[in-house]
LUMRO-815816 format. One line per 5 residues: number of its first residue (from 0); for each residue x, z, y of C-alpha. Coordinates in pm, 1 decimal. Layout:
! LUMRO-815816
NUM = X:Z:Y | ...;
END
This chain:
! LUMRO-815816
0 = -3236.8:-1471.1:-1013.0 | -3122.5:-1604.1:-1356.2 | -3075.1:-1339.6:-1627.0 | -2698.3:-1408.7:-1653.5 | -2648.8:-1354.8:-1280.4;
5 = -2856.0:-1034.8:-1295.0 | -2627.8:-896.8:-1568.5 | -2320.6:-989.4:-1363.7 | -2460.7:-793.1:-1068.2 | -2533.3:-487.9:-1285.8;
10 = -2186.9:-494.0:-1444.7 | -2004.5:-530.6:-1114.0 | -2210.2:-254.2:-953.8 | -2122.9:-17.8:-1240.1 | -1753.2:-98.4:-1208.4;
15 = -1764.3:-33.7:-834.7 | -1936.4:301.4:-887.5 | -1661.7:415.8:-1125.6 | -1381.8:310.2:-888.4 | -1534.0:450.5:-571.5;
20 = -1643.8:782.9:-719.5 | -1284.7:869.6:-820.2 | -1076.0:1103.3:-610.1 | -860.3:927.2:-352.8 | -522.7:888.9:-521.4;
25 = -181.6:766.4:-428.0 | -54.1:413.4:-465.8 | 256.4:304.4:-652.3 | 502.9:40.0:-545.9 | 535.8:182.3:-190.3;
30 = 369.9:-107.9:0.5 | 64.6:-271.2:-152.3 | 53.6:-650.7:-164.9 | -291.4:-652.5:-7.1 | -556.0:-385.3:53.3;
35 = -869.0:-569.8:-66.1 | -973.0:-788.4:-357.0 | -990.4:-1100.1:-138.3 | -631.9:-1080.8:-12.7 | -490.1:-951.1:-342.7;
40 = -641.3:-1250.0:-525.5 | -445.3:-1493.2:-305.8 | -112.5:-1309.1:-326.0 | -172.0:-1082.9:-25.4 | -195.9:-1366.2:229.5;
45 = -440.9:-1254.1:500.4 | -286.7:-1272.7:850.6 | -449.4:-1606.1:941.0 | -786.6:-1542.1:769.3 | -1117.1:-1401.7:893.8;
50 = -1318.2:-1384.9:570.4 | -1286.4:-1016.6:472.9 | -1291.1:-666.9:622.0 | -922.2:-593.7:561.7 | -830.1:-824.5:852.8;
55 = -886.3:-510.5:1061.1 | -572.1:-373.4:896.2 | -366.2:-691.9:850.1 | -438.3:-870.6:1179.4 | -714.1:-735.6:1408.1;
60 = -703.6:-1050.5:1622.1 | -876.9:-1242.5:1342.5 | -1193.3:-1040.8:1404.4 | -1254.2:-1283.4:1691.6 | -1331.8:-1553.9:1432.6;
65 = -1596.2:-1345.3:1252.3 | -1861.4:-1577.4:1105.6 | -2163.0:-1352.6:1154.2 | -2276.6:-1089.7:1400.5 | -2129.5:-817.0:1178.4;
70 = -1947.8:-762.8:850.3 | -1957.2:-462.3:616.3 | -1711.6:-427.1:326.9 | -1652.6:-163.9:62.0 | -1410.6:-185.6:-227.3;
75 = -1147.2:-25.1:-443.9 | -822.1:-114.9:-616.7 | -730.3:55.0:-946.9 | -352.0:62.2:-987.1 | -199.5:111.1:-1334.4;
80 = 169.3:209.0:-1356.4 | 420.6:121.5:-1628.3 | 762.7:280.2:-1559.3 | 1054.8:351.2:-1793.7 | 1377.4:550.7:-1752.7;
85 = 1692.7:584.9:-1961.8 | 2008.8:794.6:-1923.1 | 2251.9:958.9:-2172.2 | 1994.9:1234.0:-2242.0 | 1667.7:1039.1:-2212.8;
90 = 1493.5:718.9:-2313.1 | 1127.7:739.9:-2222.7 | 835.8:594.0:-2030.8 | 644.3:766.3:-1754.4 | 293.1:885.7:-1818.5;
95 = 53.0:598.0:-1757.0 | -127.3:670.3:-1431.3 | -438.2:510.9:-1281.3 | -473.6:542.5:-904.1 | -802.7:433.0:-739.9;
100 = -748.7:318.6:-380.2 | -1072.3:282.8:-179.8 | -1114.9:68.8:131.1 | -1404.9:56.7:376.6 | -1463.4:-142.6:695.0;
105 = -1731.7:-243.1:943.3 | -1679.4:-517.5:1204.0 | -1933.5:-585.8:1480.3 | -1953.2:-863.7:1740.2 | -2022.6:-711.1:2082.4;
110 = -2041.3:-1037.2:2279.5 | -1908.9:-1392.0:2272.0 | -1561.3:-1257.0:2363.3 | -1542.6:-905.0:2219.3 | -1547.7:-781.3:1857.8;
115 = -1493.7:-420.5:1740.5 | -1414.2:-274.4:1400.1 | -1375.0:56.4:1217.3 | -1209.7:97.7:878.9 | -1025.4:316.7:629.9;
120 = -733.7:175.3:428.4 | -458.7:299.3:195.6 | -173.1:50.0:239.8 | 124.3:240.4:94.1 | 229.8:500.5:-159.0;
125 = 433.7:591.4:-465.1 | 394.1:813.0:-770.1 | 525.2:887.0:-1119.0 | 525.7:1156.1:-1388.0 | 822.3:1168.2:-1628.1;
130 = 901.3:1431.7:-1892.4 | 1282.0:1434.6:-1912.3 | 1560.7:1651.4:-2043.1 | 1709.5:1818.4:-1736.4 | 2065.2:1914.1:-1645.5;
135 = 2197.1:2273.0:-1679.3 | 2097.4:2533.7:-1575.1 | 1751.7:2377.1:-1627.6 | 1822.3:2207.4:-1958.4 | 1537.2:2119.1:-2187.6;
140 = 1222.3:1923.4:-2124.5 | 1121.5:1926.0:-1756.2 | 849.9:1744.2:-1563.9 | 966.3:1509.1:-1286.3 | 652.8:1446.7:-1083.0;
145 = 596.5:1277.2:-748.5 | 336.3:1112.5:-537.5 | 316.9:1010.9:-175.3 | 61.4:815.2:22.8 | -28.7:671.6:359.7;
150 = -394.3:632.3:460.4 | -516.6:493.1:793.7 | -840.3:537.6:987.6 | -841.3:246.8:1233.4 | -1050.7:160.9:1535.8;
155 = -997.2:-202.4:1638.1 | -1091.4:-436.1:1918.9 | -1037.8:-808.9:1964.4 | -1085.8:-1033.8:2266.3 | -1108.2:-1412.6:2286.2;
160 = -959.9:-1554.4:2609.8 | -1055.7:-1901.9:2489.1 | -1253.7:-2067.1:2212.3 | -944.7:-2114.4:1995.5 | -743.0:-1797.3:2064.0;
165 = -811.2:-1433.6:1982.9 | -596.6:-1123.9:2040.8 | -656.8:-779.4:1895.9 | -526.4:-428.8:1840.2 | -601.4:-112.3:1644.4;
170 = -527.0:255.5:1689.6 | -601.9:565.2:1486.6 | -466.5:851.4:1276.9 | -239.4:794.5:978.9 | -257.1:1065.0:710.4;
175 = 26.3:1121.0:462.8 | 80.4:1341.0:157.0 | 408.5:1399.0:-27.3 | 433.2:1610.2:-342.9 | 754.9:1655.1:-544.0;
180 = 800.1:1868.4:-853.5 | 1099.3:1896.8:-1086.6 | 1474.0:1961.8:-1105.1 | 1652.0:1884.6:-778.3 | 2004.6:1960.0:-658.3;
185 = 2019.3:2058.9:-290.7 | 2243.9:1796.9:-133.8 | 2398.6:2020.3:131.6 | 2459.1:2322.1:-94.4 | 2513.7:2153.9:-430.2;
190 = 2274.9:2415.3:-568.9 | 2053.2:2316.9:-865.6 | 1689.1:2416.2:-826.4 | 1344.0:2371.1:-969.2 | 1145.4:2245.0:-669.7;
195 = 767.2:2227.4:-629.3 | 685.2:2102.4:-278.9 | 354.7:1992.7:-122.0 | 331.9:1873.3:238.4 | 79.7:1676.3:443.2;
200 = 23.4:1577.9:804.2 | -90.6:1304.5:1037.3 | 35.6:1093.0:1323.9 | -87.7:815.7:1551.1 | -57.5:458.0:1421.4;
205 = -140.8:126.1:1584.8 | -116.6:-249.7:1542.0 | -155.7:-567.8:1743.2 | -198.0:-935.4:1667.9 | -289.8:-1284.5:1776.2;
210 = -475.2:-1563.2:1594.4 | -481.5:-1927.4:1706.1 | -691.3:-2210.9:1568.0 | -457.3:-2507.4:1610.4 | -696.2:-2764.6:1463.5;
215 = -1023.1:-2762.7:1274.9 | -828.5:-2707.2:951.6 | -516.0:-2516.0:1061.6 | -501.9:-2153.8:1174.2 | -195.6:-1941.0:1246.5;
220 = -163.2:-1570.5:1312.7 | 93.9:-1303.5:1388.4 | 71.7:-925.0:1370.6 | 278.1:-611.7:1424.6 | 225.4:-275.8:1250.2;
225 = 369.5:34.3:1414.6 | 594.2:280.0:1236.1 | 392.3:567.6:1091.0 | 589.4:879.7:1185.4 | 420.5:1192.2:1059.0;
230 = 516.7:1555.0:1108.2 | 408.7:1707.6:778.4 | 403.1:2073.2:677.7 | 330.5:2276.2:367.4 | 497.4:2504.2:115.2;
235 = 764.5:2481.0:-153.0 | 844.6:2695.7:-453.5 | 1219.9:2710.6:-516.7 | 1376.6:2852.7:-833.1 | 1758.7:2866.7:-839.9;
240 = 2041.3:3058.9:-1010.7 | 2076.7:3277.6:-697.1 | 1708.5:3365.1:-663.7 | 1354.2:3238.3:-626.9 | 1104.3:3227.1:-342.8;
245 = 825.7:3048.7:-161.8 | 931.4:2860.9:154.1 | 741.4:2718.5:448.0 | 823.8:2348.6:486.9 | 841.8:2101.0:774.7;
250 = 910.8:1740.0:678.5 | 950.8:1408.8:860.4 | 745.6:1151.5:669.6 | 811.1:802.3:803.4 | 656.8:475.4:682.9;
255 = 805.7:146.6:807.3 | 700.1:-76.5:1093.6 | 640.7:-440.2:1005.6 | 602.2:-777.3:1173.1 | 445.9:-1081.0:1010.5;
260 = 321.4:-1434.1:1062.4 | 67.3:-1630.4:860.8 | -62.9:-1984.0:815.0 | -397.9:-2096.3:675.2 | -436.3:-2467.2:596.3;
265 = -759.2:-2620.6:471.3 | -712.9:-2942.0:271.8 | -1022.3:-3154.3:226.2 | -1350.3:-2982.8:156.1 | -1248.7:-2744.5:-123.4;
270 = -882.3:-2645.7:-102.7 | -708.7:-2382.2:111.4 | -334.9:-2305.2:113.7 | -188.9:-2000.3:284.9 | 137.5:-1818.8:339.4;
275 = 236.3:-1492.7:506.7 | 593.0:-1383.2:582.9 | 632.4:-1010.6:663.3 | 942.1:-808.6:760.2 | 953.0:-436.7:674.2;
280 = 1188.2:-198.3:858.3 | 1286.6:17.8:560.6 | 1639.9:89.1:685.8 | 1503.6:309.0:965.7 | 1203.5:462.1:789.4;
285 = 1360.9:534.1:448.4 | 1718.3:620.3:541.0 | 1680.3:989.0:448.9 | 1385.2:1216.8:379.6 | 1444.1:1519.1:604.8;
290 = 1305.8:1856.6:496.5 | 1334.2:2199.2:662.7 | 1271.6:2502.8:440.8 | 1234.9:2837.8:617.7 | 1065.9:3177.1:599.8;
295 = 1130.5:3238.6:229.4 | 939.5:3522.6:63.7 | 1279.6:3622.4:-79.8 | 1488.7:3753.9:213.8 | 1805.2:3691.4:14.4;
300 = 1754.9:3312.6:27.4 | 1877.2:3126.1:336.8 | 1690.1:2870.1:546.7 | 1769.4:2518.1:430.5 | 1782.9:2181.7:607.3;
305 = 1780.6:1915.2:337.2 | 1835.3:1540.2:362.9 | 1722.0:1351.5:53.6 | 1929.5:1027.7:59.4 | 1734.6:701.0:29.0;
310 = 1940.8:437.3:216.9 | 1681.3:162.8:170.1 | 1733.3:-192.3:296.4 | 1500.0:-403.0:509.8 | 1296.2:-659.8:318.7;
315 = 1110.7:-983.5:388.2 | 794.3:-1037.2:185.5 | 677.1:-1394.6:124.5 | 316.1:-1427.3:15.2 | 171.7:-1757.0:-109.2;
320 = -199.5:-1808.1:-170.3 | -441.4:-2076.9:-288.0 | -821.8:-2097.8:-288.0 | -1053.8:-2347.6:-454.6 | -1403.3:-2345.1:-302.7;
325 = -1649.5:-2461.3:-566.9 | -1968.5:-2648.9:-485.2 | -2181.0:-2353.0:-600.5 | -2023.2:-2125.4:-337.6 | -1788.5:-1949.7:-577.0;
330 = -1418.6:-1920.5:-485.8 | -1125.5:-1919.4:-730.2 | -796.4:-1773.4:-602.5 | -433.7:-1750.0:-710.3 | -120.5:-1616.3:-546.1;
335 = 243.9:-1518.2:-568.5 | 444.2:-1259.2:-372.9 | 821.1:-1215.0:-358.7 | 1037.7:-957.1:-186.6 | 1369.2:-796.2:-275.8;
340 = 1354.1:-436.6:-389.1 | 1447.2:-223.7:-86.3 | 1607.4:58.9:-282.3 | 1978.0:43.7:-378.7 | 2079.3:126.2:-734.6;
345 = 2280.6:425.0:-610.8 | 1973.7:612.6:-479.8 | 1695.4:512.3:-718.0 | 1545.3:807.9:-906.8 | 1244.6:873.7:-1131.4;
350 = 1078.1:1032.2:-827.2 | 1045.0:700.6:-638.4 | 1024.4:409.8:-884.8 | 1030.2:110.4:-651.1 | 1222.3:-167.5:-828.4;
355 = 945.7:-426.7:-781.7 | 1014.8:-782.1:-660.7 | 763.1:-1034.5:-799.1 | 382.9:-1036.9:-813.8 | 136.9:-1290.4:-958.4;
360 = -235.1:-1267.6:-891.2 | -570.9:-1423.9:-973.5 | -904.3:-1372.2:-804.1 | -1264.1:-1486.7:-807.2 | -1549.8:-1456.9:-557.8;
365 = -1923.4:-1516.1:-597.3 | -2252.9:-1438.3:-427.4 | -2466.9:-1161.9:-578.6 | -2796.6:-1150.2:-388.5 | -2682.1:-1109.3:-23.7;
370 = -2335.8:-974.0:-111.0 | -2005.8:-1151.5:-154.3 | -1848.2:-995.9:-464.7 | -1474.5:-1046.2:-513.3 | -1255.0:-957.7:-810.3;
375 = -875.7:-972.2:-833.7 | -588.7:-890.2:-1068.3 | -219.8:-861.2:-976.4 | 82.7:-805.5:-1201.6 | 397.1:-679.6:-1026.5;
380 = 741.6:-643.9:-1180.6 | 1110.9:-638.2:-1096.9 | 1457.3:-653.0:-1250.5 | 1607.6:-375.0:-1459.7 | 1816.4:-153.5:-1230.9;
385 = 2134.5:10.3:-1366.4 | 2298.0:302.4:-1186.4 | 2653.1:399.4:-1279.7 | 2711.8:678.3:-1027.2 | 2420.2:808.5:-823.0;
390 = 2467.7:894.4:-455.3 | 2269.1:1212.8:-515.3 | 2480.1:1525.2:-564.0 | 2451.6:1685.2:-907.2 | 2493.5:1386.6:-1137.2;
395 = 2132.9:1408.5:-1261.2 | 2076.8:1032.5:-1246.0 | 2422.5:894.5:-1331.8 | 2436.2:616.3:-1593.5 | 2062.0:558.9:-1567.2;
400 = 1844.8:251.3:-1625.3 | 1512.1:190.8:-1450.1 | 1236.2:-60.5:-1527.0 | 912.7:-74.4:-1323.9 | 585.2:-267.2:-1355.7;
405 = 232.5:-222.9:-1220.1 | -109.1:-376.2:-1280.5 | -373.0:-381.6:-1005.8 | -743.8:-456.5:-1053.5 | -955.2:-481.3:-738.1;
410 = -1320.6:-526.7:-651.2 | -1487.7:-556.3:-311.6 | -1840.4:-606.6:-181.9 | -1879.2:-783.5:151.9 | -2196.3:-852.1:346.4;
415 = -2212.5:-1066.1:658.6 | -2513.2:-976.9:871.5 | -2690.6:-1191.0:1129.7 | -2652.4:-1553.2:1228.2 | -2374.0:-1572.1:1485.0;
420 = -2464.8:-1738.0:1814.0 | -2116.6:-1704.3:1963.7 | -1875.9:-1765.5:1673.4 | -1553.0:-1959.4:1715.5 | -1558.9:-2321.5:1600.9;
425 = -1327.6:-2246.3:1309.5 | -1384.5:-2479.5:1012.1 | -1407.6:-2296.6:677.4;
END
């Protein structure tokens, strides 16, 4: 191996070790525009592809077009946040956070018709830490801290009823964490508090899909992701003017269902164009965040049923991707993603900074010994959001201004094992 290539391998391996050795953290931006370096590099487009392990998450039917007898993939995305917040008492930026998001998958061909897969993915999350001047009776500098995440452990299976069609499905547990800390006015009581809540839980999630090779150069796919409805539990510390105590907490954590379709079009020998269009059902999942607080250590404090208003709108995400396949086997990628921000100005808060609408990405893939190594960068941003009167009781976020941006850097290592004797006739 040439010395330059050997140094590339060493550098990439070191970067991967740093990313993958970090504690699993929570993602920002609520839904990630891709869960691996390959798809992120082409703007998140992945529904009609079969070239990376994250197809198990995005469209399990595409496993039927696996090139080899098996595929192993490991990777991580490092997400950097850049949020700012202004109101009559504050003008500040959130603490810069770096969230490593690992992904792991293994796909195995069982026969000429059946392919199975197992993987772990972190497709959604949010998080921020602001130091802001609070409202009375908790005036002065207060920390407004949040993070939430959804992780999935998926077992998938695909079947090929014909040479050009594959169908597939996944099922498995979805694990979610939600932590909130800072000043919060109880919406039902109008009572200001300092809240420190931590809950977690799991629920069953599933997906299904179909992939069709229309011609030797055109592939289409469609997939459906179930709603992730999780019964979470934990504890919450509540400090208020009428007393303080530790509560037991039950919470309904719901992440949206989605439905998408994708197209992959190869042009000539070196060019590939792709697009995915995905609908997210935010209006059902993020209408309110329902919390039950009970069993306080202070018998003078009542049980509380709290509904944190969100009132999010459904969105349609359009993802456009391009690949240039070089003669040396390297692949250059670029992409663009657009979706309207789902959160209305009246309910946006520093706890869930989600005003993101546009994303541009670049990616590059190369062979390093027997591994496909892929790198990607994505910049995501949105419009400045101005709130005159917040829907939340208490007036904490009236006359506020929000600006959100994120940077994502991803790396993945993929190895295809074994010459496939039963692969589909898909043209790469």
